[in-house]
N, C-alpha and C positions, 0 to 999 in steps of 0.2 A: 190737128189737134188744137184745142184752145190754148191760147198764149196768155199768161198773166205774169206780173211781176211779184215775187216774193219780197215782203218788205224786211223780212228778218231771214237771213240765211239758214239753210239746213246745216245740221252737224253731219260729221261724216257717218257712214253707214255703221261702223263699228261702235262709234260713241252713242249713236241713236238708240242702241239696245240698252244703254245703262243711264244715260243722262238726258234723253228726250222722249217726248210723247211717242208711241210706237203704234203702226197701224199694220195688221194683219188680215187675212181672208181666210174663212172657213173653206176647206178644199176637200171635195169628195174624191178620195182616192179610189173609191169603187168605180169612178168613171175612167180610170186609167188602164183599163183591161188591155186595150190596143195600142197603148203609148210606147213609144222607144224614148230615148233620152232627149231628142230634139224636140219632142212634143212637151215635155216638161220645161225645156229650155224656152219655147215659145210663149208658154203661159207665165213663166217667171218674168220674161222680157216685157211681156204687156202689163204685168202688175207693178213692176218696178218703174215703168213709163209714167204711172200716176201717183207714184210715191209709196207704194205698199212695201213693206219691210219683209214680209215673210208669209208663209202659209201655215195654217194649223190643219194638219193632215188628219181628216175623219178617216180612220182605218177600222174596218170590220175584221172578222176572223178568217175570211177567205185567203186561201194561200197565195193567190194570185197578187193580192194587194201587198202583201209583205215582199213578194218577188219583185215589184216595181219599186221598191225603195232604194236600191242601189243607183238607179237611173235618176231618181227624184234628187237624191242627195249629191250626185256627181254634178248634176245640172245646176244645183244650188250653190255648191262649192265654187263653181266656175264663175257664177255672177255675183258672188258675195251677197247671197240672198239666205234668209233664215227659214227654218222649218222646225216644227216639233209636232208630236203626236197628241192628238185628240181622239182618244179611244171611244169608239162607238159602243157603248155598254148595253145597247139593246140587243147586241149579239153575246153569246155565251163565251167570253174570252177565259181562257185559262191563264191564271196570274203568272206562271212562270213563263208563258210565251210573251206576255207583255213585257215582263222584267227583261227578257232576252232582247226584245226588239229595241227598247230604250238603250240597253247596255251596247248593242251592236252599234249605235249610230251616236253614241254620247261623245266620242272623241272627234266627230267631224266639225269642221269649222263653220258649217251650216248649220248645226244645232243651236236653237234659240236658247240662251241662257237668261235666267232672271236672278240678278244679284250673285252671279257666279254658279248657280245651280241650274241643272237642266229643267226647262219648263215642261210638264206634263199636264194636259187637260182631258176633259172627256165630254161626251154628249151622255147624259144620264149616269147612273151608277151608283146612287144613293142608296140602293136596296142592298149593295153589297155589304154595307156596315162599315163602321169605323175602323174596327179590328183588321178587316181585310185590306183596307187601304194603308193603315199603319204597316202591315205585313209587306205589302207591296213596296213602299218607300224603304223600309228597313232593308229588304232584300237587296235593292239597288245601293243603298248606302254602303252595305256590306261588300259591295263589288266596287267600290270607289266611284259611285255615281250618286252624289247627293241630288236630291229633286225638290224643286218647288212645284207644289201640287195645286192646281187652279182648275177645279171641275166645274161642269155645268150640271149640278143635280137639278133636274128640271122641276122637281117637286117644290123647291124653294123659290117661289115667286111672290107670295104674300110677304109684304114688308114686315108684317108682325112676326115672321118666323126667322127673322134674321139672327136673333140671338139664339135662337134653338139650334140653328146650323152649326154656330161655332161651339156651342156647349156639348152637342153630340158628336160632331167630327172634329176631333183634336188633330186629326190627319191632314186637315186642309190648311194650306199657307195662303191661298188666295181664292178667288172665286170669279168664275165666267158666267154671267147673267145672259142666258140665251134667250130670253124673252124680249124681242125687239119689235112686237106688233101688239096692238090692243087685244084684249083677252075676250073674244067672241062678244065685241060691242061695238056700236057705231060712234066711237069717239076717239079723240087723240090719246096715244099712249102718254102716261106721266112718267116722272123719274123718280116716283116714290120707291120702286123696288131697287133701282140703282143707288140711290143715296142711302138706303137703309143697309143694304149688304155691302157697300162700299165702307162705311162706317164701322159695321161689325167686324169686317175682315181686316181692318187696318192695323191692329195690334199684331197681326200674324207675320206682316212684312210683304204680303200681297204675292202677284199683282191681283188688282181689281180690272177684270176684263169687261167691258161694256160691248154688247152686240150693237150694230147699226145694220139695218136691212131696208131694201127699196119696196119690197112686196112679200105677198104670202098668198099663194093659191096652190091648190092640189086637186086633181081630178083622176084618182087612181081606182076608184070604186068603193062602194060600202062606207065604212067609216072615214075612208081617206079622201073624201070630197068636202073641201072647204076653202073659204077665202076670208081674209081678214081685211078690215078697213085700212088701206094703204095708200090711198089717193095721194096726200101730200107728205107721206112718211119719210120719203128720200132726203127732204129738205129739213123738216123740223127736228128729226132724230139726230142728224148731224149737228144742229145747233144746240141741242140738249147736250150733247158730249161735249161740246166746246165751252159752252157758257156755263153750264150747270153742274154737270156730273164730274167733269175734268178726270177721267179714269187714267190709269196707267197705260191700259192698252185698249185701242178700239179693234173689235174683231168684226168684219164685215161678213154678213150672213146673205149670200155666200158668193164664192167666186163662180162655182159651177155646179150647183145643185139645180139641175134643170127641172126636176120633177116638181119642186115646190115654188117654181117661178120667181126666185130671188136671185138668179144668176146675173152677174155683171160681165162675165166673159162671153166672148164671142161664141156660138154654137159650134162646137167641133164635131165635124162629120164622123170622126173616129168613134165617138161615143155611142154605145148601144143605149138608147133611151128606152128600151123595153116595148111593150104592146101599146099601152095606153098614153103615155107621156107625149109621143110625136104627135098626137091629135092636138095638142095645145102649146107645143114647143116650137116646132119646126116653122120658120117663117116669121117667128116673133123674136127679132133681135132685141137685145138690151145693151149692146155695146156703148150707146151714147150715155148711159148712166155713168160710165166711167168719167166722163167730163165733169159731171157733178161731183163724182168722189174726188178727182184730183184736186179741185178747188178747196173742198172742205179738209181734205188731207193736209194740203199746205197750211191752211188756217190753224188746223189742230196742232200740228207739229211746231209751228213757228210762233203761235200765240198772237198772230197778227193778221188780220183780214186781209187777203190778197187784192191787189189792185189789178182790175180786168183791162186788158189792153186790146181785146178783140171782142166785138159784139157777137152774141149766140143766144139761141133759145133751144133748149132741151125739151122735148115734149113726149108724153107718153098717154096713151089711152087704150081702152078695150075696144075690140072690134065688134062687139054685140052689145046691145042693151041688156041690162040685167033681168028684165022680163021676157027676153026672147026664148021661145020654145024650140030646143034643139033636137035633132035627130036622134042622138045618142048621148049616153052618160046621163047623169043626174045632176039637177039643179043643186049647187053647193051649199053647204051650210053657210050661213051668213050672207047669202046672196043679195039681201036688200041693202047692205051697208054701203057698198061703194057707190058713188055718185055716178050717174050717166053723163059723163063730162070728160072732155080733154084737159090735161094739165099742161101749162106752158111755164117753164122755169127759165127766167131771163137772167143773163149774164152780160151786163152792159157797161161801156165804157162812160157813158153820160146818159141823162134821162132820156126815154123814148117812149113811144106808145107800141105796145103789142097787139097786133090784130090777128084774130082768129076767125076764119070763115069755114063753115061747115054747110054745104049747099047753099040754102038761101038764108042762113042764120048767120048773123055778124055780132061778134063780141070783140070788145078792146078794154085794154086796162093801161094805165100809165105807170111805168116802172122807172124807179130811181136807178142811179149808177150803182153798180155792184149786182146783188141777186135779189129776185123777187119771184113770186109765184102767183099765177092766175089760173081761171078755169073757164071753160066754154061749155055749157050744156049741149048734149046731143039734140040735134033737131028732130022734128016729127017724120022727115024725109027718110026715105031708106036709101042705102047703097050711096052714101056720100062720103067723100075723103076730106079731111080737115087741111087747110092751108094756112100758112102763117106768113106774117110780116113784121119785120122791125121798122117803124117809121119815126123819123126824126126830122123836125122843122118841115113837115110835110113831104118829105123825100123818103122813098122806100130804100132802107139801107141793105136789108136782106130778105130774101123771101124762100119759101119752100113749102113742100107738102108731105104728108104722112105716107107711110108704105102700105097701108092697109084702109079699105073702105069700111065704114061703119054701117052694118047691115043686120037685119032680124034673120037672115038665113045663115044658119049655123049647123054644120055636120055634128058637132061634138060641143058640149058645154065648155066654154073657155073664158076664163076671167083673167087671163095672162095678157098683160099689155104689150103692145108694140111700141118701142122707144126709137126716137129719132132726134135730128137736130138740124137747125140751120145756122 
């Protein structure tokens, strides 16, 4: 694990819920079908190791998900970790069942509270209407469970609709901006949506939850095939949160949504990935992205940029050029947007040169102390594996290679990157 010195100490875990910036990760409870308590504990331990304070539990209506909650909360209670429900409203939830689920766990010391109230979020749900959500909150309040409601109503992305959100939905106390990727365009994501909705929701007491994500790719057939421009997203989106938006909560999208390729957890062999996702998930590890997250989580929480005490490079790249013709699947929407390139995120104790060799192609960039990012284009050669060096004063400090060759031979369209480190 990368070592760095935090220049300003963390607050205690309990105080962090109220007095400091908080980081959670979106967690697909749907993937816990075969979980026992020790599986939840292992995920929680891995999340805590990089500074994550809690999981936003994306729950659908399937009975097995609700049945997994006792194990989840027991594991979280034992670890002093926080959980809250993020109801997936693309499923047909019965309001009484939602009220019952929140009420059941409201007394747990693992339940995430915002200013004393139980935090509840969603994915989607604006179509239910304001009265429905007012009734949901009222029913809970009547049972002694006051709620801070911070949904991700995904129709509200346009900065110009921020005032409409608050005028239509008197039920909302905070807001979760789900959109952490560019909107079908080959350019960086701006903070316009974040800043507009943060300002609009501020009089309600919050929290404003900003999403941060490393990637977005899905290849599940039909309208479920797309990629968004994410080449350098994992760096600049964190820096937007720290330097520009300063949200109450950062929510990482995601811990374990393997199907959309933005998972930062290790791939758990217990998870049933379905029929198509294994074609582009298995063998494409993302664990090294947690090293980047750990650095930025420390910075976000402390307000001070950490000092790095161990040289490291985290790299990510796709295994196939974007114009490769694959045997199965469909070329995803926005396939022209990503660069055919290897990304190298340097974390250095002092300035050095980062060298990237791919077959006969050599690229290098000078990186200062701290963090920087560079990229190296795919070469014309086929079936070549990137290698990396940190060179300082003519001496190779560290070196290593990627886990996958870059090749035009692809059995299934795959824009999911492999992630590694030296």
